[in-house]
C-alpha positions as CSV (number, residue, x, y, z in Angstrom):
1,X,-70.2,-1.1,-189.5
2,X,-72.4,-3.3,-187.3
3,X,-71.3,-5.0,-184.1
4,X,-73.1,-7.4,-182.0
5,X,-73.0,-8.2,-178.3
6,X,-73.6,-11.6,-176.8
7,X,-74.8,-11.4,-173.2
8,X,-73.8,-14.5,-171.2
9,X,-75.4,-15.1,-167.8
10,X,-73.6,-13.7,-164.8
11,X,-72.3,-16.5,-162.7
12,X,-71.2,-16.7,-159.1
13,X,-67.7,-15.6,-158.4
14,X,-65.6,-18.4,-158.2
15,X,-47.6,-14.4,-175.4
16,X,-50.1,-13.1,-177.6
17,X,-50.9,-16.0,-179.9
18,X,-51.0,-18.5,-177.0
19,X,-53.6,-16.3,-175.3
20,X,-55.7,-16.2,-178.4
21,X,-55.3,-19.9,-178.9
22,X,-56.5,-20.6,-175.4
23,X,-59.7,-18.7,-176.0
24,X,-60.4,-20.3,-179.4
25,X,-59.8,-23.7,-178.0
26,X,-62.7,-23.6,-175.6
27,X,-66.1,-25.0,-176.5
28,X,-69.5,-23.9,-175.5
29,X,-71.4,-26.7,-173.8
30,X,-75.2,-26.8,-174.4
31,X,-76.3,-23.4,-175.8
32,X,-80.1,-23.6,-175.5
33,X,-80.8,-20.4,-177.5
34,X,-79.1,-17.8,-179.4
35,X,-77.9,-14.9,-177.2
36,X,-79.5,-11.4,-177.8
37,X,-78.0,-9.0,-180.3
38,X,-77.4,-5.3,-179.8
39,X,-76.1,-2.6,-182.2
40,X,-72.6,-1.2,-182.0
41,X,-73.6,2.2,-180.6
42,X,-74.7,0.4,-177.4
43,X,-71.1,0.0,-176.5
44,X,-70.0,1.1,-173.9
45,X,-73.6,1.5,-172.6
46,X,-73.8,-2.3,-172.5
47,X,-71.3,-2.2,-169.6
48,X,-74.2,-1.5,-167.4
49,X,-75.2,-5.1,-167.7
50,X,-72.0,-6.3,-166.1
51,X,-71.4,-3.5,-163.6
52,X,-71.0,-2.7,-160.8
53,X,-67.8,-4.6,-160.4
54,X,-64.6,-4.1,-158.4
55,X,-62.5,-5.4,-161.2
56,X,-63.4,-5.3,-164.9
57,X,-61.3,-7.5,-167.2
58,X,-61.2,-6.6,-170.9
59,X,-59.7,-9.3,-173.0
60,X,-58.6,-8.5,-176.6
61,X,-57.0,-9.9,-179.7
62,X,-53.8,-7.8,-179.7
63,X,-53.7,-7.1,-183.4
64,X,-57.3,-5.8,-183.8
65,X,-57.6,-2.0,-183.6
66,X,-61.4,-2.4,-183.0
67,X,-60.6,-4.1,-179.7
68,X,-58.4,-1.2,-178.6
69,X,-61.1,1.3,-179.5
70,X,-63.5,-0.8,-177.4
71,X,-61.1,-0.5,-174.5
72,X,-60.7,3.2,-174.9
73,X,-64.5,3.7,-175.0
74,X,-64.9,1.7,-171.8
75,X,-62.1,3.6,-169.9
76,X,-63.7,6.9,-171.1
77,X,-67.2,5.9,-170.1
78,X,-66.1,4.9,-166.5
79,X,-63.8,7.9,-166.1
80,X,-66.6,10.4,-167.0
81,X,-68.8,8.8,-164.3
82,X,-66.0,8.9,-161.7
83,X,-66.2,5.1,-161.6
84,X,-62.6,4.4,-162.7
85,X,-60.2,3.7,-160.0
86,X,-57.1,2.4,-161.9
87,X,-56.1,0.8,-165.2
88,X,-53.8,-2.2,-165.2
89,X,-51.9,-3.3,-168.4
90,X,-50.5,-6.5,-169.6
91,X,-48.5,-4.3,-171.9
92,X,-46.3,-2.9,-169.1
93,X,-44.3,-4.7,-166.4
94,X,-45.4,-4.9,-162.8
95,X,-43.7,-2.1,-160.8
96,X,-44.3,0.6,-163.4
97,X,-46.9,3.3,-162.8
98,X,-48.1,6.7,-163.8
99,X,-49.4,7.5,-160.3
100,X,-46.7,10.2,-159.7
101,X,-47.5,12.0,-163.0
102,X,-49.8,15.0,-163.3
103,X,-53.0,14.8,-165.3
104,X,-51.3,16.9,-168.0
105,X,-48.3,14.6,-168.4
106,X,-47.0,14.2,-172.0
107,X,-47.2,10.9,-173.8
108,X,-43.4,10.7,-173.6
109,X,-43.6,11.1,-169.8
110,X,-46.2,8.4,-169.6
111,X,-44.2,6.0,-171.8
112,X,-41.2,6.6,-169.7
113,X,-43.1,5.9,-166.4
114,X,-44.4,2.7,-167.8
115,X,-41.0,1.8,-169.4
116,X,-43.0,1.2,-172.6
117,X,-41.6,-1.2,-175.2
118,X,-43.0,0.1,-178.5
119,X,-41.4,-2.8,-180.4
120,X,-43.5,-5.3,-178.5
121,X,-46.7,-3.2,-178.0
122,X,-47.3,-0.3,-180.5
123,X,-47.9,2.8,-178.4
124,X,-50.3,4.2,-181.0
125,X,-52.7,1.2,-180.4
126,X,-52.9,1.6,-176.6
127,X,-52.2,5.4,-176.1
128,X,-55.9,6.5,-176.4
129,X,-57.1,4.4,-173.4
130,X,-53.9,5.1,-171.4
131,X,-53.9,8.8,-171.9
132,X,-57.7,8.9,-171.2
133,X,-57.0,7.5,-167.8
134,X,-54.0,9.8,-167.2
135,X,-56.0,12.9,-168.2
136,X,-58.7,11.9,-165.7
137,X,-56.1,11.6,-162.9
138,X,-56.5,7.9,-162.8
139,X,-53.2,5.8,-162.3
140,X,-52.2,3.4,-165.0
141,X,-50.1,0.4,-163.7
142,X,-48.0,-2.2,-165.3
143,X,-49.2,-5.7,-164.4
144,X,-47.2,-8.1,-166.4
145,X,-44.4,-10.3,-165.0
146,X,-41.1,-8.6,-165.4
147,X,-39.0,-10.2,-168.1
148,X,-36.2,-10.8,-165.6
149,X,-38.5,-13.3,-163.8
150,X,-39.3,-15.4,-166.9
151,X,-36.6,-17.9,-166.4
152,X,-37.4,-18.6,-162.8
153,X,-41.1,-19.0,-163.7
154,X,-40.1,-21.5,-166.4
155,X,-38.3,-23.6,-163.8
156,X,-41.0,-23.3,-161.1
157,X,-42.9,-26.6,-161.3
158,X,-45.2,-25.5,-158.4
159,X,-47.0,-23.4,-161.1
160,X,-48.2,-26.7,-162.6
161,X,-50.4,-27.2,-159.5
162,X,-52.1,-23.8,-159.6
163,X,-54.7,-24.7,-162.2
164,X,-57.0,-27.7,-162.4
165,X,-55.6,-30.5,-164.7
166,X,-58.1,-29.6,-167.5
167,X,-57.2,-25.9,-167.3
168,X,-53.5,-26.6,-167.3
169,X,-53.9,-28.8,-170.3
170,X,-55.8,-26.0,-172.1
171,X,-52.9,-23.6,-171.3
172,X,-50.4,-26.1,-172.7
173,X,-52.5,-26.7,-175.8
174,X,-52.8,-23.0,-176.3
175,X,-48.9,-22.8,-176.3
176,X,-48.8,-25.6,-179.0
177,X,-51.4,-23.8,-181.1
178,X,-50.0,-20.4,-180.5
179,X,-46.6,-21.6,-181.8
180,X,-48.2,-23.4,-184.8
181,X,-47.1,-26.8,-183.3
182,X,-43.5,-25.9,-184.2
183,X,-42.4,-25.8,-180.5
184,X,-40.7,-28.9,-179.1
185,X,-43.0,-30.7,-176.7
186,X,-40.4,-30.6,-174.0
187,X,-40.7,-26.7,-174.0
188,X,-44.4,-26.6,-173.6
189,X,-44.7,-27.0,-169.8
190,X,-42.2,-24.3,-169.2
191,X,-43.9,-21.9,-171.6
192,X,-47.2,-22.6,-170.0
193,X,-45.7,-21.7,-166.6
194,X,-44.8,-18.3,-167.9
195,X,-48.4,-17.7,-168.9
196,X,-49.6,-18.8,-165.4
197,X,-47.0,-16.6,-163.7
198,X,-48.1,-13.6,-165.9
199,X,-51.7,-14.2,-164.8
200,X,-50.7,-14.3,-161.2
201,X,-48.7,-11.1,-161.6
202,X,-51.6,-9.2,-163.2
203,X,-54.0,-10.5,-160.5
204,X,-51.6,-9.3,-157.8
205,X,-51.5,-5.8,-159.2
206,X,-55.3,-5.7,-159.7
207,X,-55.9,-6.6,-156.1
208,X,-53.4,-4.0,-154.8
209,X,-54.8,-1.3,-157.1
210,X,-58.4,-2.0,-156.2
211,X,-57.7,-1.9,-152.5
212,X,-55.7,1.4,-152.9
213,X,-57.9,3.3,-155.4
214,X,-61.3,1.7,-155.0
215,X,-64.0,2.2,-157.7
216,X,-63.6,-0.1,-160.7
217,X,-60.1,-1.3,-161.6
218,X,-59.8,-2.2,-165.3
219,X,-57.4,-4.8,-166.7
220,X,-56.5,-4.5,-170.4
221,X,-54.9,-7.8,-171.6
222,X,-55.2,-10.6,-174.1
223,X,-58.4,-12.6,-174.2
224,X,-56.8,-15.8,-173.0
225,X,-55.7,-14.1,-169.8
226,X,-59.2,-13.2,-168.7
227,X,-60.9,-16.6,-168.8
228,X,-62.5,-17.2,-165.4
229,X,-61.5,-20.8,-165.1
230,X,-57.9,-20.6,-166.6
231,X,-56.6,-17.0,-166.4
232,X,-56.2,-14.0,-164.1
233,X,-59.5,-14.6,-162.3
234,X,-58.2,-17.9,-160.9
235,X,-55.8,-15.9,-158.8
236,X,-58.2,-13.3,-157.5
237,X,-59.8,-13.4,-154.1
238,X,-63.1,-15.1,-154.1
239,X,-64.8,-12.1,-152.5
240,X,-63.6,-9.7,-155.2
241,X,-66.3,-8.9,-157.7
242,X,-64.8,-9.5,-161.1
243,X,-66.6,-9.2,-164.4
244,X,-65.2,-10.3,-167.7
245,X,-65.7,-8.9,-171.3
246,X,-64.0,-10.8,-174.1
247,X,-63.5,-9.1,-177.5
248,X,-63.1,-11.6,-180.3
249,X,-63.3,-11.8,-184.1
250,X,-65.8,-14.0,-185.8
251,X,-65.5,-15.8,-189.1
252,X,-68.3,-18.1,-190.3
253,X,-67.4,-20.8,-192.7
254,X,-69.0,-20.2,-196.2
255,X,-72.2,-22.2,-196.9
256,X,-71.9,-25.0,-199.5
257,X,-73.8,-22.9,-202.1
258,X,-71.3,-20.0,-201.7
259,X,-73.8,-17.5,-200.3
260,X,-72.7,-15.3,-197.4
261,X,-73.5,-16.6,-194.0
262,X,-76.2,-14.7,-192.1
263,X,-74.6,-12.2,-189.6
264,X,-76.5,-13.7,-186.7
265,X,-75.2,-17.2,-187.5
266,X,-71.7,-15.8,-187.7
267,X,-72.0,-14.2,-184.3
268,X,-73.5,-17.3,-182.8
269,X,-70.5,-19.3,-184.0
270,X,-68.2,-16.7,-182.4
271,X,-69.9,-17.2,-179.0
272,X,-69.7,-20.9,-179.4
273,X,-66.0,-20.6,-178.9
274,X,-66.4,-19.4,-175.4
275,X,-67.5,-21.3,-172.3
276,X,-70.3,-19.3,-170.5
277,X,-68.5,-19.8,-167.2
278,X,-65.4,-17.9,-168.5
279,X,-67.0,-14.6,-169.5
280,X,-69.9,-12.4,-168.6
281,X,-70.1,-10.7,-172.0
282,X,-68.6,-11.4,-175.5
283,X,-68.0,-8.5,-177.8
284,X,-67.7,-9.8,-181.4
285,X,-66.0,-7.8,-184.1
286,X,-65.7,-8.5,-187.8
287,X,-63.0,-10.8,-189.0
288,X,-59.8,-9.1,-190.1
289,X,-57.4,-10.8,-192.5
290,X,-53.9,-10.5,-191.1
291,X,-50.4,-11.8,-191.7
292,X,-49.6,-15.5,-191.6
293,X,-48.1,-15.7,-188.1
294,X,-47.2,-19.4,-188.6
295,X,-45.2,-18.7,-191.7
296,X,-43.3,-15.9,-189.9
297,X,-42.5,-18.3,-187.0
298,X,-41.3,-20.9,-189.4
299,X,-38.9,-18.5,-191.0
300,X,-37.6,-17.4,-187.6
301,X,-37.0,-21.0,-186.6
302,X,-35.1,-21.9,-189.7
């Protein structure tokens, strides 16, 4: 299987489906030339092109196992080099931590420490990266907004002022797309506030972890949460060195004559969905056909 990496220029620091929709809704402005391509075995060695960094944000599509394997490889690569300070997860709530556990803790102990919700986040998908960190003696911390705070976030209209108007509208459009445009428009602002509050929560834990443990703190989260102009990075201190890797699937439209699209063209189209200012590296994986989320949502709303 062949994977390709799209290196974007390093720039000065400055719910699942909604996060993906936010990423896919962005448009690349003025790509002068096709980014360079590297073979799959160069991951995670390609991390050297974005490091050193105090914070490394890894954005995924949650239902793609290749993205979780990418995260595991990155955690392992950093841990082996004693460069991993902590791992922060969207998949666990802020306030949970494995810091008090020994390196030989069992998976059950780790899940208990993180108050893991397997129904929402399949443990099997994220266990390799998490247990890699634990075995290395590296703390794993929950970063997501506690569910008990969701309602207060929905009512907090000051969150509407956190982002620039274009970024706020992208968040709201991501909510619409992520809910297949089945959500009442009156609910969109409140749902977007939850996403912003989650980003703020993860940023807070990242900053605290980096200050306490040093080295590189890794965030594992959805791709929409790592965008520099609209996600977690908005809430990080400007003097904190943050680097962003977005993992995303690509799917090129079939040519009119029915022949397969060249792989390079398919990858180029994947990159064209990301604004250069929002990522330092795009890791593109093959398209995976999945369930019809919109049909599932329609049935739930009936």
